[in-house]
C-alpha positions as CSV (number, residue, x, y, z in Angstrom):
1,E,104.5,147.3,100.1
2,V,102.0,144.4,99.8
3,V,99.8,144.2,96.8
4,L,96.8,142.0,97.1
5,N,95.4,140.0,94.2
6,D,91.6,139.4,93.7
7,E,91.6,136.3,95.9
8,A,93.0,138.2,99.0
9,Q,91.0,140.4,101.4
10,D,93.7,141.5,103.9
11,Y,97.1,140.6,105.3
12,V,98.8,140.6,108.6
13,W,102.5,140.1,109.5
14,V,102.9,137.4,112.2
15,D,105.9,135.8,114.0
16,L,106.2,132.1,113.2
17,D,105.6,131.3,116.8
18,R,102.0,132.6,116.5
19,I,101.1,131.3,113.0
20,S,99.2,128.2,114.4
21,E,96.6,130.8,115.8
22,L,95.5,131.8,112.4
23,P,93.2,130.1,110.0
24,V,95.1,129.2,106.9
25,E,94.4,126.8,104.0
26,H,95.9,123.4,104.3
27,Y,98.5,123.9,101.5
28,T,99.6,127.2,103.0
29,A,100.0,125.4,106.5
30,V,102.1,122.8,104.8
31,A,104.2,125.3,103.0
32,I,104.7,127.2,106.4
33,D,105.7,123.9,108.2
34,K,108.3,123.2,105.5
35,Y,109.7,126.7,105.8
36,R,110.0,126.2,109.7
37,E,111.8,123.0,109.2
38,R,114.4,124.5,106.9
39,K,115.0,127.5,109.4
40,S,115.7,125.2,112.4
């Protein structure tokens, strides 16, 4: 179950291969890139 705080409007589960298609904040994009580096 996903519980959104007052800053969030919605959520979606996306494969890492498609994450670049979504508009995300800069710091979120950096965190995702770091995660992808560690997974490979």
